[in-house]
C-alpha positions as semicolon CSV with decimal commas, in nm:
position;residue;x (nm);y (nm);z (nm)
1;M;-2,423;3,075;-0,540
2;G;-2,096;3,073;-0,283
3;A;-1,805;2,776;-0,364
4;Y;-1,604;2,761;-0,058
5;V;-1,265;2,596;-0,225
6;P;-1,010;2,503;0,059
7;A;-0,607;2,544;0,051
8;G;-0,470;2,492;0,360
9;R;-0,326;2,231;0,498
10;F;-0,347;2,087;0,063
11;P;-0,452;2,296;-0,212
12;L;-0,743;2,087;-0,302
13;L;-0,649;2,206;-0,718
14;A;-0,998;1,978;-0,851
15;G;-1,230;2,188;-0,606
16;A;-1,313;2,409;-0,789
17;F;-1,403;2,163;-1,026
18;M;-1,590;1,958;-0,816
19;T;-1,861;2,256;-0,734
20;V;-1,767;2,582;-0,953
21;G;-1,745;2,362;-1,266
22;V;-2,053;2,202;-1,222
23;A;-2,313;2,501;-1,156
24;K;-2,182;2,682;-1,424
25;V;-2,272;2,328;-1,664
26;A;-2,598;2,361;-1,466
27;G;-2,670;2,742;-1,593
28;V;-2,558;2,899;-1,253
29;P;-2,595;3,246;-1,399
30;T;-2,340;3,340;-1,087
31;V;-2,105;3,172;-0,927
32;L;-1,906;3,307;-0,640
33;A;-1,586;3,178;-0,476
34;C;-1,377;3,215;-0,166
35;T;-1,032;3,008;-0,083
36;P;-0,840;3,057;0,198
37;P;-0,503;3,301;0,247
38;R;-0,181;3,146;0,173
39;R;0,064;3,313;0,499
40;D;0,145;3,592;0,266
41;G;-0,214;3,733;0,186
42;T;-0,257;3,566;-0,141
43;A;-0,451;3,294;-0,297
44;D;-0,324;2,952;-0,366
45;P;-0,161;3,042;-0,768
46;A;-0,274;2,656;-0,878
47;V;-0,613;2,700;-0,696
48;L;-0,677;3,030;-0,835
49;Y;-0,574;2,912;-1,198
50;S;-0,888;2,619;-1,137
51;C;-1,106;2,835;-0,994
52;Y;-1,078;3,061;-1,287
53;L;-1,035;2,684;-1,551
54;S;-1,376;2,611;-1,410
55;G;-1,650;2,943;-1,472
56;A;-1,603;3,155;-1,129
57;D;-1,738;3,522;-1,216
58;R;-1,498;3,644;-0,888
59;V;-1,292;3,513;-0,658
60;Y;-1,244;3,636;-0,351
61;V;-0,913;3,514;-0,082
62;L;-1,075;3,495;0,203
63;G;-1,147;3,152;0,442
64;G;-1,343;2,961;0,717
65;V;-1,702;3,088;0,805
66;Q;-1,589;3,394;0,739
67;A;-1,632;3,304;0,390
68;L;-1,925;3,161;0,424
69;A;-2,033;3,450;0,605
70;A;-1,997;3,681;0,346
71;M;-2,120;3,466;0,058
72;A;-2,428;3,389;0,313
73;F;-2,556;3,780;0,414
74;G;-2,320;3,936;0,096
75;L;-2,058;4,114;0,308
76;V;-1,842;4,143;0,002
77;G;-2,061;4,377;-0,155
78;E;-2,256;4,111;-0,391
79;P;-2,494;3,989;-0,347
80;A;-2,653;3,693;-0,101
81;V;-2,548;3,394;-0,281
82;D;-2,928;3,127;-0,263
83;M;-2,656;2,800;-0,194
84;L;-2,302;2,764;-0,083
85;V;-2,163;2,429;-0,148
86;G;-1,805;2,257;-0,075
87;A;-1,616;2,146;0,198
88;G;-1,426;2,245;0,396
89;N;-1,232;2,163;0,764
90;A;-1,539;2,025;1,084
91;Y;-1,549;2,438;1,146
92;V;-1,667;2,527;0,774
93;A;-1,955;2,191;0,817
94;E;-2,093;2,376;1,115
95;A;-2,078;2,676;0,980
96;K;-2,312;2,505;0,610
97;R;-2,539;2,323;0,939
98;Q;-2,641;2,692;1,126
99;L;-2,624;2,944;0,779
100;F;-2,852;2,616;0,601
101;G;-3,263;2,759;0,581
102;K;-3,086;3,125;0,494
103;V;-2,940;2,940;0,214
104;A;-2,924;2,622;0,044
105;I;-2,625;2,400;0,087
106;D;-2,506;2,083;-0,137
107;L;-2,420;1,871;0,185
108;L;-2,259;1,821;0,565
109;A;-1,943;1,649;0,492
110;G;-1,713;1,496;0,763
111;P;-1,356;1,392;0,729
112;S;-1,270;1,174;0,420
113;E;-1,328;0,900;0,444
114;V;-1,275;0,494;0,182
115;A;-1,374;0,191;0,219
116;V;-1,240;-0,147;0,052
117;I;-1,403;-0,504;0,002
118;A;-1,080;-0,668;-0,074
119;D;-1,093;-1,099;-0,155
120;E;-0,803;-1,273;-0,152
121;T;-0,720;-1,200;-0,541
122;A;-0,664;-0,859;-0,437
123;D;-0,282;-0,680;-0,438
124;P;-0,252;-0,534;-0,062
125;A;0,012;-0,316;-0,142
126;T;-0,223;-0,160;-0,370
127;V;-0,464;-0,127;-0,124
128;A;-0,288;-0,051;0,162
129;A;-0,183;0,228;-0,068
130;D;-0,590;0,323;-0,124
131;L;-0,650;0,298;0,269
132;L;-0,345;0,555;0,326
133;G;-0,447;0,778;0,053
134;Q;-0,764;0,898;0,200
135;A;-0,581;0,828;0,572
136;E;-0,385;1,162;0,424
137;H;-0,731;1,368;0,444
138;G;-0,662;1,436;0,869
139;T;-0,606;1,270;1,111
140;E;-1,007;1,213;1,196
141;S;-1,006;1,019;0,808
142;P;-1,196;0,731;0,843
143;A;-1,004;0,417;0,648
144;A;-1,183;0,041;0,668
145;L;-1,175;-0,289;0,530
146;V;-1,401;-0,532;0,478
147;T;-1,260;-0,876;0,414
148;T;-1,298;-1,236;0,263
149;S;-0,943;-1,314;0,318
150;R;-0,810;-1,348;0,696
151;Q;-0,454;-1,361;0,494
152;L;-0,541;-1,054;0,354
153;G;-0,651;-0,886;0,594
154;E;-0,330;-0,894;0,772
155;A;-0,085;-0,867;0,433
156;V;-0,304;-0,534;0,377
157;I;-0,277;-0,486;0,777
158;A;0,112;-0,550;0,779
159;E;0,161;-0,292;0,447
160;A;-0,001;-0,025;0,559
161;D;0,253;-0,022;0,854
162;R;0,550;-0,099;0,646
163;Q;0,456;0,193;0,344
164;L;0,393;0,423;0,614
165;E;0,745;0,448;0,712
166;T;0,878;0,607;0,435
167;L;0,506;0,815;0,382
168;K;0,608;1,160;0,421
169;T;0,230;1,188;0,490
170;R;0,323;0,972;0,791
171;D;0,229;1,235;1,035
172;I;-0,103;1,275;0,936
173;A;-0,180;0,924;0,701
174;G;-0,059;0,731;1,081
175;P;-0,231;0,874;1,335
176;A;-0,530;0,803;1,127
177;W;-0,504;0,472;1,038
178;R;-0,435;0,432;1,397
179;D;-0,726;0,628;1,541
180;Y;-1,018;0,528;1,284
181;G;-0,880;0,260;1,065
182;S;-1,003;-0,066;1,049
183;V;-1,004;-0,469;0,905
184;T;-1,312;-0,666;0,970
185;W;-1,312;-1,053;0,837
186;A;-1,645;-1,167;0,708
187;K;-1,679;-1,532;0,620
188;D;-1,889;-1,471;0,287
189;A;-1,947;-1,196;-0,012
190;A;-2,332;-1,119;0,107
191;T;-2,185;-1,092;0,469
192;A;-1,932;-0,803;0,332
193;A;-2,252;-0,662;0,099
194;A;-2,434;-0,662;0,420
195;L;-2,117;-0,488;0,632
196;M;-2,019;-0,247;0,349
197;D;-2,456;-0,145;0,348
198;D;-2,417;-0,036;0,713
199;L;-2,094;0,141;0,695
200;A;-2,225;0,394;0,359
201;P;-1,928;0,554;0,352
202;E;-1,795;0,783;0,084
203;H;-1,588;0,591;-0,142
204;L;-1,588;0,278;-0,192
205;E;-1,352;0,104;-0,410
206;I;-1,436;-0,272;-0,485
207;Q;-1,126;-0,547;-0,520
208;T;-1,212;-0,924;-0,561
209;A;-1,269;-1,216;-0,822
210;D;-1,640;-1,088;-0,931
211;D;-1,663;-0,713;-0,857
212;E;-2,023;-0,717;-1,075
213;Y;-2,200;-0,935;-0,841
214;Y;-2,072;-0,615;-0,551
215;H;-2,170;-0,359;-0,733
216;N;-2,497;-0,503;-0,862
217;T;-2,583;-0,572;-0,487
218;L;-2,452;-0,290;-0,275
219;R;-2,687;-0,023;-0,158
220;N;-2,517;0,269;0,045
221;Y;-2,266;0,461;-0,095
222;G;-2,134;0,748;-0,233
223;S;-1,900;0,671;-0,530
224;I;-1,760;0,318;-0,582
225;F;-1,491;0,277;-0,754
226;L;-1,479;-0,128;-0,994
227;G;-1,169;-0,307;-1,003
228;R;-0,766;-0,296;-0,910
229;W;-0,723;0,005;-1,163
230;S;-0,934;0,229;-0,992
231;T;-0,883;0,443;-0,677
232;V;-1,050;0,719;-0,524
233;A;-0,763;0,967;-0,627
234;Y;-0,840;0,923;-0,957
235;S;-1,192;1,074;-0,892
236;D;-1,042;1,346;-0,570
237;K;-0,744;1,514;-0,854
238;G;-1,119;1,548;-1,126
239;M;-1,019;1,283;-1,359
240;A;-1,242;1,032;-1,329
241;G;-1,520;1,198;-1,429
242;T;-1,753;1,122;-1,119
243;N;-1,750;1,446;-0,838
244;H;-1,575;1,383;-0,511
245;V;-1,886;1,597;-0,306
246;L;-2,019;1,327;-0,126
247;P;-2,196;1,264;0,212
248;T;-1,956;1,096;0,444
249;A;-2,040;0,952;0,838
250;G;-2,302;0,748;0,683
251;G;-2,504;0,986;0,508
252;A;-2,486;0,818;0,189
253;K;-2,802;0,582;0,350
254;H;-2,984;0,863;0,234
255;S;-2,805;1,105;0,066
256;A;-2,630;1,132;-0,359
257;G;-2,253;1,387;-0,404
258;L;-2,331;1,711;-0,548
259;S;-2,377;1,706;-0,901
260;V;-2,591;1,898;-1,166
261;S;-2,892;1,829;-1,084
262;R;-2,873;1,996;-0,719
263;F;-2,859;2,319;-0,971
264;L;-3,162;2,241;-1,145
265;K;-3,544;2,358;-0,998
266;P;-3,823;2,101;-1,086
267;L;-4,076;2,411;-1,092
268;T;-4,432;2,276;-1,140
269;Y;-4,751;2,373;-1,312
270;Q;-5,149;2,237;-1,323
271;R;-5,408;2,386;-1,526
272;V;-5,761;2,206;-1,465
273;E;-6,019;2,202;-1,750
274;R;-6,346;2,305;-1,656
275;S;-6,494;1,947;-1,750
276;A;-6,262;1,802;-1,468
277;T;-6,424;2,017;-1,223
278;P;-6,709;1,760;-1,054
279;E;-6,477;1,492;-1,043
280;A;-6,244;1,630;-0,932
281;A;-6,455;1,899;-0,653
282;G;-6,616;1,643;-0,576
283;A;-6,336;1,421;-0,443
284;V;-6,180;1,826;-0,226
285;E;-6,526;1,824;-0,057
286;T;-6,527;1,488;0,068
287;I;-6,171;1,505;0,166
288;S;-6,205;1,877;0,304
289;Q;-6,572;1,845;0,538
290;Y;-6,354;1,527;0,678
291;E;-6,034;1,694;0,765
292;G;-6,317;2,011;0,913
293;M;-6,107;2,243;0,676
294;A;-6,452;2,484;0,561
295;A;-6,250;2,691;0,342
296;H;-6,072;2,428;0,114
297;E;-6,425;2,266;0,087
298;A;-6,570;2,616;-0,029
299;T;-6,297;2,617;-0,302
300;A;-6,411;2,382;-0,406
301;T;-6,773;2,378;-0,406
302;I;-6,773;2,801;-0,514
303;R;-6,657;2,597;-0,861
304;L;-6,841;2,377;-0,878
305;D;-7,171;2,605;-0,761
306;A;-7,018;2,805;-1,101
307;Y;-6,971;2,512;-1,308
308;R;-7,344;2,359;-1,244
309;T;-7,469;2,761;-1,339
310;D;-7,315;2,767;-1,643
311;E;-7,494;2,395;-1,740
312;A;-7,849;2,507;-1,631
C-alpha cells in the first residue's frame, strides 16, 4: 500500500496516523509513504517522525503526482502498490482519479470543508472559530453554517470578521470565507437537518440544545462532532480517534471515510453438497434457458445427469 503524506503549506502531522497507521492496524504487510520535500530538499522532520510512529516500512521524499505514479508503477525500486491513500491538492486528487483501476484508492477528496448546525444556545465566537478553522486549509475550502436562529447567524458573521482581523492565516481563511462561506437561516430543526443532509459535508458540527435529535436524524456526513466541546480540529490532529480522510463535495451521500475496513478484502467461498443438486441445478437450467445461455445450462445439466446416474 502507498500513502501520500502531504507537507506543503502546512506539515500535517496526523496525516500518517490516518493512512499509514490505519493500514498497519488492518494488517497490510508493506506500507510505503511519500512526502514532499522542503525547499532544502529534505523531508519535514516531524512528518517523517509521524510516518515512523505510524509504522511505515519505507518513506520517500517525493511529492505531487510523480509520487503517486512512482508508487503505482513501482518506479522507486519497489514493487507497484495495490492501493493509494492520502489527501493532497487538486493535482494529487486528479492523479488518483486517473490511476484508479490500475490501483485501488481510498476516495477522491476535494478541498477540506466544514458545516455547522447551531441554534440560539450556541456561542457565536466558538462557531466562527470552527468555521475559520477549516477555511484555513485553503482558499477554496467551504465553510457553511445552518442555523435556526437569525440572531445567531448574524452574530457569527460579525464574529468571523472580527477574528479574521488578527488571524495569522487570514490570507487563506479570509478568501475562503468570503468566496465559499455561507450562512443559511432555517425555519426549524427539520428544515436544518434536510438542508444539511443535502449538503452532505465532510465535517459536520452540531452545537444546539438538542444535539441528539440531529445525531439521530442526519444521514449524510463524513464525520459528525457533537456539542460545543467537540471540534473538527481534534480529529484533524489525531486527538479524537476518528479518521479525517473523509469524502467531500457531497460524497458523503454514498461513501464513508477511510478506516481499517477499507484495507480488508472479504473473500467468499461455496461448497454445494450432492444432495442440493436437484434443486440448484433445476433452477439454473430454467433460468439459463430463459436467458438463452446454453453453456450455463449445460454446467447444471451435466451435474444433474451425474446425480441421477449415481441414484440409479
